[in-house]
C-alpha positions, 0 to 999 in steps of 0.5 A: 671746345674753344677751336682758338684757345686749342690751334697751335700758334694761333693767335686768339686777338680781339676785333670788334667789328660794328655795324649800323642800321642800314648795314643790319635791315636786309638779308643781304647785309647780313651775309656781308655781316657774315663774311667781314666775320668770316674773315677775321675769324679765318685769319685768327683772330677772335670777333664781337660784333656789336650791331644798331636796330634796324634802321628806323627802329630807333625812332619809332621806339623814340615816338613810344617813349616820348607819346606820353598819355597818347596809348592808342599813340603807343599801340599802333607804334607799337605794332609798326615795330612788330610786323618791321621784325616779323618781316625781318624774321621771315626775311631771313627764313630763320624758324625759332620764334622764341628768341625773338617773342621773348622782346616782341613780349617785352615791347608790349608790355612796357607800351602799357607799363603805367611809367608810360604816362609820366614819361618815366626816364628809367622806363624810357631808356629800357624802350630805347634798348630793345632796338638793338635788343631785338637786331641783335637777337636775328643776327645771332640767330641768322650767322649761327644759320649760315654757318658762323656759330654767333654766341649772343651776348648781352653789353649790359652785363660788361658796360656798366655806366657811371655819372658823371659830376654835374650830370642831369638825371636825364643824363645819367639814364638817356645819354651816359657814360661809361668808364672803360680800360683794357680787362684781361679776366674779360677777354679770358672768360669769353674766349672761353667761351666762343670765338665770335660774338654779338653784342648791342650798340647805344645800352649799358647798365648802371649800379643799381642794375638798370637798363641805360642808354648812350645817346646819340652815336651810341653804338660806334660809341659801344663798339669802341667801349668794347675795344677797349675793354678787351684790349682789342687790335682793332674796333672797325665800324661799318657804316654807309661811307668809306670812311671820314671824308674832307668836307661832307660828300653829299654837298662837296661830291669832290671831297678826300677820302682822309686814308690816315688820321691820328685820334686828336685829329679824328677828334676835331672833324668829329665833333665839329660836324662831321657825323659819320664817327661819334667823337665819344667813340674815339676816347676809349679807342684812345686810352687804351691805344686800339686803333679804329678804321671806319669802313663801308658795309657796301664796298668791303674792298676799300680800305676806309679811313685809319685812325690810331695814336700816328700817321706816316710824317705829313707836312701840315695840311687843312685835312677837313673843312665842316660845318654845325648848324643850329649854334646859338651864341651868347654874347657877354658884355660888360664895362665893370668886366675888365681885370674883375676878378671872377667875372667869368666864375660868375657868368660860367656857374650860371651856364653849370646851375642850368645844364649848359656845356660851352663850345666855343670862348671868344672874349675882348675886354669887355665881352665874353662870347660863347657858344653852346652847339645843340648837339650838345646841350639841351637848348630850347626857349626856356632854358635861354630866357631862364639863363639870360635872366640869371645872367643881366644880374651881372652884364648885358646879354645877347642870345644870337642865334640860329648860327653856323659854325664852320671850322678847318681842321689840321694839324699845325694849323698856325703854320697854315695860317700864309695860306689862308688868306684867299680862302678867309676872303670868302668872308669878306662879306660875310657877318662873322659872330665869332673866331677862335683859334683852339690852343691845340693848333688843331682847328679855327672855327669861324662862326657867321648867321646861319642863313650866310653859310647855304654853300660855303663848305664847298666854295671853301673847299674847293678855295682850300684845294687850289690854295695848297691848304688842303694837300688834297695829292698827298697819299700819306693823309688822302685818299680817292674823291667821293666821285671818284668812288660813287660817282661817276667823273665829270661828265664831258672830258675827252682823253687827251691827245698827248697820250695817244701820241705818245711815242712822238712827244717823247721822240721830240723829247729825244731831240731837245727840252723844253719844247713847246708841242701843238697839235693842230687837230685839236684846234681844228675840232675846238673851232669846228665846236665854235662854229655849229653852234647857232646865237653867235654870229663873228667869233674872234680869237684873242692873239694873246692866247698863242700867236703861233703861226700855223696855230693862227692860220688854221683858226683863220681858215676856219672862218674866225676874226683876230683880236688883238691888242698890240701893233705888232698883233694886228700886224701880223693878224693883217696877213692872216685876215682880211680887215673886217675881220680884224678887232683891236681891243688895246688897254691904255694904248698911247694914241699913235695905236688907234691911229694905226689900227685905223689905218689898217681897217680895223675895228676899234674898242674904246675902255675910258674917256681920255682918249675922247678928250684929249684926242677927239680928232683922232676920232672924228668921224669913225665907228668904234666899240665900247668896251663897258665893266659892268660891276663885278668879274669872274674867274679862277683867280683875280688876276685874271677877273677883269670886272669890277672898280678893283679892274683897269678894263673897262669904262664905268657905268656912271662914266656911260652919259658922259662917253656919249656926249664926247661921242657926239662932241666928235661925230663919233658913231658907237655901234658896239657893246663889249664886256668881258669879266674874266677867264676861265668859266664854266658856268654856261648862263656867266654868258647870259647874263652879260648878254642880257646886259649889255643888250638891254644897255644898247636900248640908251644907243642910237647906232649899236648893230653889234654886241660883244660878250668876252670871252672866257670859256673856261677849259676845265682843268682838274678832273671833278671840274665839269666841262663847257656844256657848249650846247647850254651855251648856245641855248642861254645864248638864244634865248637873249638873241630872240628877244634881241634880234637887232643886234649881232652877236659877238664872241671871243674864244681865246684858251678855248682853242689852244690852251688843250692843244698845247703841252710841255715837255721838261727833262727832270734834272734833279731830285730833292727831299726836303724835311717833308717835302719830295722835289723833282726839279725839270730844266724849264720854269716861269720863264716858259710857264708863268702861269702857276706862279702868276694867277696859281693855274693848275696844270695837270702834270705827268710823268710822260716816261713813265705814265704806266708807272703807279703814281706814288710819290707827292712831288713838288715841280719846280724849275731852275729859275733863282725865284720861290715862286718858280713852281710849275705845280705843287703837291701832284702824286707821281710815279718815283722820277729819275734824272731824264725823265720826261714831263709833260704839263699838260693844257699849256696851249694858252698864255705859254710861249706867248708869256716867255722870257728870258729871266736869268738869262734861260732861253724859254722852251721852244715850240713844235708843230704836229 
């Protein structure tokens, strides 16, 4: 008797759970399936389990189907499949062989069937279906033996395929479709026999009762079909990842789990490249309004991705960036197409004739370009040649392949376009063939040469997060990063000092806010690490990063020199270090400043022809350093990149010879070369390249004594950014130094020394909800810390008062300055903030107080040292 039917008050709704090949290939995985199914059953639900073939089996069956007349090949593959299932039978500890043997015998019969010689399509479908028939038979026996009474269900009894318009015979048998609608009679009939069923993915039957295959992603689709037929409460797709992500996490570890999506967004993400879920499976559940979830079989405790008709209200955001490779573009051009009635009808009829569906379309007055996606089209050279020949009757044809389609997906894509300027700049040097913005306002696709797509998705994902077009911290949409779920955090991150001194900071905040607070111990430790490197001979700290006297004293005591860019900085530095440790590196400074620097005994750097062209007597007989522009900049934002023609810093390489002539004319000795290409760099190889280029350039001079490779040593702002590897940096520099031992090596650590030593404390003044945004206002803004507004710099922000409470609200952290750009942090997860809470902004020790102003006549933050 049906236990659920007789249980008083039980709500016997249906849940469909689907498991892929890796999830059914070992006994521990079957134990997981049993636990999941049993959990649903214990909660009063009837369960339908849909399974794929054991991993790798479908490929072997496909090889049999494609072996043609090679009977020995078919026999070898058959033997491998039998052995695999015999081993699985033994691993599961089963004893009753008859059910399994039935399907193994069927495999043997099909392998020697006469239809194998010609690759008969109905025969191929029967062969391919065997994988799921075998795995579901093993699963039914094992689950029942383990105490979960499970009934085997033949999917072909309930999934009836219907031919689609213009569908080829191949498609009818090997890529079939099943129209579905809720069927209460089926649900009642199954409920009368059992509570738990196991069935096969990937297969159905046609009107003649023949076996047909659902094509790629067929098991997902089978689960969706059953979910729609049963009007299930939920369909769960159990796979080997936690759900759908904002990018392919295998190449973008920082990709975020998509916690909630609506059907249309999930469809777009699946269609445009995400492999975890086949797009065909979404339409049946969408039509039946059945929620669907993607879960990880290995980590069932993870919530996964929930897909439904509606999701929580959230501001427009890019949800994912994906790519499809192997795209073929067909470009059709004809001057006569303009205002020609029926031209497109004539063109598209030819695609229909060759069984090719069109994906993207771009048009102009004289050109129409379309894309063919290989995942949905049988694109081969013969088909393309025949298509091109047909099209040549009405237009000029050009086939462009292979290409890659890069797609940004998110609801409200058009409203995000202003935020995408920096993101789209990544395509600046690429050959773009087609740009398509979908009519449903859900995606933007750019097609480029396939070779140009390497590394593009990680770069775009990072740019989307940085621009806030992908609101990665929005808990209504995004979950943890892949790296948080499956990989260790980026190595080298240390517990910040301010966490350990929270009570001291709260006490200081109680006195007054806003307030910068600096930790001298952090500065000392950073200086010690730099001085421990073997390759650099001298370090010069850039005074402009933070000129607080107490910090400068610690730096000077550690033996570093001081790099200055103004007379006032020189005056302060001269009180701390001897003249030989003073470096003056101005930019477009007036003549008198150079004279004053020489008078103090500082080492002076030039980066322009003008001083020697017009003020030669000021430099006569002097030794100088020359700052050169190596042609390109580096850094996290264009405003911190100090190389390239667009930057005002450095002498162009093509002017070096003219500079040398001017130096000789005025008896000026160039004793050092300098280059600094930008800030926030975390790749040790950068300085190796700069060092090597400057050392090679130094061979053109006669008196070079030192090479200054600048600074820009990065401090990781986010948890997924790797810490700069100082050991790797030292190794890179040592390698070059061994080749050029005649030159001293100088570096400028700047922000690295002081950024993490400082925090900015502010107090919450007000909170506000406005549309989809929550704002928290604090008592200072860009007048104290301008880096977020100026550089789009990202600083960690925490509610220090409620540091131990869940960060469950997404805030825009803003200041009181009367500017729209007065935003200290966008999309930050914080505990619910209240007036008076102390907010801490981390990594504020560099370019914070030194860049502050009294804009709006508001006093900037005070400074304290601990």
